[in-house]
C-alpha angles and dihedrals in degrees: 000000000000119000116236120206112219089198089065093047091051091057095059124099116298126242127216121291112281096037119113124183119200117188115223130175123227112179103317098328125094114228124185123213116202113208135170122235107231106236095007114133099179141064112278118241086251099040091132130114114238118239116279095251090061098043123110133170109306135212108228124211126190115302120205122188106218096161118168088233092083113119117266116240117230103271139132131220110220110223135185141051094347088076126080118187121209127186123198120193128216094271090055091057096034097128142357095278092052092048088055090051090051090050089053091053091050094047093047095048105109096212117125093233129017133197113191121195116199135191125215116279114281113292093003095110089052089049090053093050088048090055090057092046092051094045096050089045087056091239109157090210089083086087094057090043089054089050088055090054090050093048093049092056095037091054092046092050091050089056093048110033142044140176119009094351091057093045093048094048093044091053091051092045094052091045090052092047092052091051091047089051090056093048094047088050089056091050089048091054094046095042088220139079124202120220090255091054091049094048091051093051099045094047094070094083091068092048092056098043092048092051093048094048092048090052092050091050090051089055087068089062097256125129107249131170128192122223128208098216090209086075090059116021115076119188134180123213115243133202095266097064090260133102133243121213118243097219097181094054092040090053090054093048092047091054089049093048090049092051093048098046127062089230116184126203093285122062123181109203132188117248127211097028132091141146135254120238086263090058094250112145115249139158137239087236125238115347085017096137092070088049090050090053092049092050090048090049089054093046093051093038087228122190092232143006114213117194111198117206140148099272130074094244141294114333124220087234138356103295089209088064101028112042095194096051111139135211111259115229095207141007130183118237089253093050092050090047093052094046090049093050092050095054106273114143094240114107136316105269092238090059090070097053101075095048096045091068092063098032091244110166119227118216120197110207139171116243088200095052109041092171091067110092092210129207123309118212113198143118117312103294140192126237125246092278094052097255119134115247098242108169101146095215118039099175151329130249133184140201112202135192096045134142128210119226115201118192109190139174142125089236089069095066112107094353110132117227100023095114090044091053091049096052094039087060090048091049092052091062091046096242121160114232108212101182138002131204127179128191114243089237088058091230094118140034120196125188140166126233132171109280092236089062100044096089092059090044092051093050092047093050094046089050094047095047099035093122094044090052092047092048094048096243086119116040099193150345101217125194118203109189133196098041134150133198115227112193126193108205128200135127092221095053093092093059097039116087118221101026094115092046091053091046097051093039089059092049092050098054098075095059092043092068094071101026100044108017096034091225120146108197118186127182104214097172142022123186135183131178095281110019138028135196122211128188128169093202094045135272117273097240093196089070106018094129091054091046091049090057094044103037106015122123132202112294116254116169094199093051089045091053093048090049093052093048095038096059099103094180091072114062099204129039130194131178115210110204109202095169130099090222121134093203091056090047089054088064094063094090092053093047093050089047089056091051097257115138118226130216118177149158088199108121096194098089098048095041098036128089109342095227092056092049092050091047092054093046092048091052091047092055093048098045137058093242122103132224116196123181108161092138094058093085112020104015099220096357116105097241102132093040091049091050092048091047090055093049095043091053092054101261121142123227115230102167140353116198128170155136099257102172120077089197095053090042089056093046096054095038087059098036092098140119113008097333118128120231092237091055091053091048091050091049092049092049092051091049091052095247094123135057114264085264107043090205087077087066099035094051090071093226093123091053090046090055091052092049089050092051093050092045091053092046087054091055100262119133095221126164122213092225092057094053115106108230126186106215119209091203108102109240094239089056098048090087097048110138095225144014089248092057090047093051091047093053099037095088088066088070100045095104098075096052091042089055092051091049092050092050091049093048091049088057093047092254141118134219119247131174107226144173121217133198109197101194093178093052091037094230143101137215140190116203150133108266139179123237133185114256092247092056115109090239089060093054098067125119134194114352098327123147125218129193126186120202114202108191140158087266096040099038103126096037114027120224106248129203115189137172145088107335103174141049135075095269099054091039089053088051091054092048092048091049089056091049091052091047089052090051091053091049089053094054109280111144112264 
């Protein structure tokens, strides 16, 4: 069977708009079938007539001339703030139920006019690419794969539509499938698909999802029109295998589309697809739907672009790598751009460009969690009180699996064209340069490329600079594999001294443990409530979660304990309890008895039953095992060590008073002006400052445990149950069945706290939630108190803690410890400090 090149066919003379010639082979003769493409209004990528010597009798379908040269009716496209643009990705429209949810969001949006950009249903784009791959591989299974595409959309339509809407969509769907079958047959025969063919095939998923969503919205009684974006968006290929929007031409076509369609106030547009200036269908490439939405936002001059996805917003770091990453409330355009470039799953950098011109904010929201406000990306903004948001570092992003290429030689210095020659060689092999650094002396150039491309880069450079290497003008072309880029991102970094020092200091500390402190720490076991992971040689902490899934066994705390103690190759063993579990805390005595050291932030042992606490402390004093718990009170703050230092040097504690809860510190530092307490609690919960159920913080129990611990450390035999605690949870809400119900009803009780705040402000005071150890009176309290505005407790910001020690030595001027006292990062710092202290106690050089 002869092989037909579609590329050659595509170069032959074009026919009029609406014609489409598909080459097919019958026996040894080439026959062309001309078909029309349902709703298509542009020339197909193969709308060319084959040369006369290849032509045979044709079967003609209907031909409709929908040329863009038709006269434009007098009409006007309203632009501006009345428009809101929404974009829903494939996951959002993954099945019939999700399409209904999306329709509800669209219907309930209060904007005057709405343009909705949709992707293909989840996995459909991949299915379409797979069709092309099978067809050009001459794999007959492309037909059954196409049937699967048909069935997926047919079944979804049956669940969503009925009557005329169902009949109309089904007719279009079957017509499209028949045309795709003809095109895939042509690709099968040729064994090759041009980019234009591929773009035409894969764009159908968006056509179908847009039509179905529009029909569902119409079921609610609203006027809704669907838009084939290929009629409007015009893009031009650029040199980097991407496309650039032609805004001028797109503006004209949008005006024309609007004049020719009786568009209501809701338009459902296809994402991902567009047309070339010659009206050939194309795509905006991968992640193109976000780009489509941004272009549409610019064309309509919308007041906002909302991109709906399956996460609550933009994280400060990859949550798969950093478990305590938080959702960022705001990002500037530049910050989002940088985080996107360096691998964060935010947006493609090009998505931001169209909306920046018109200061259109982008909001990233979760379709599966409508209560989450998401992340707003806009110009540098100010908060509600008019203060600029000036956190120097907003987040971190990484690009992994890179290699560094270092081209070095004294013969490079001052020689024009060297850098050009280097990167010309890199370009010739199609490698992507991620980052470039050049020495100020110009004697070396260092750049990063994906590790999978570094072999080709190395070969190209060694070939290009063979003579320079032989002659000594270049000393080496060095390849450094297995690298990652870690980027700290923040618009205020440039104007904030010390950020780089902090950054590199943190990176340096890990290697220092072995090299400087001579400490070899190995994690030989990790256990949770259901699974545990054990390793004699040490767990690879870079992939412990993955290993836990693959190699973990059922959790058994007794087996875990025996394993830790039974490893005779490691001289010293410590269990770090990072839970808040009372049952785990009850094991401390047994662990210490077996010679296992204990480090913990768990407050349950030291604030639990007094007899158990005294039993543990007595054993600790009599044995050679150590029990460290600095993080139980101040996370990373030196509260316990400061208290012990005072007592061990002969001082006498009179009073300890402090703000011990980072959550409650944040709440009352922000409970100012006209803000309601419930609003502040909701903000703190969204920012991750509270427990999943804020009642756990507002009850005051956590502060009471810290007061109990400090009282006992001071020599008082205080019980948690005897401590008077003022709860901030209104009594009627203590029995709420869920955190959601509690948050919903909390605003009903704002009046009382607002009244207390107003009274305090009238007296020149502020409200603070404090814990007090009265060592003289041998008691403790936890309550909401008022302090003058010049008091140290009134000077806090954010979620800082502050503790004042009044002692015989520090009686007139209390000793104050202040700083961040909550959060996973600072708590981890406190725990690690205790581990290092334990290592020094056991003989490590100090």
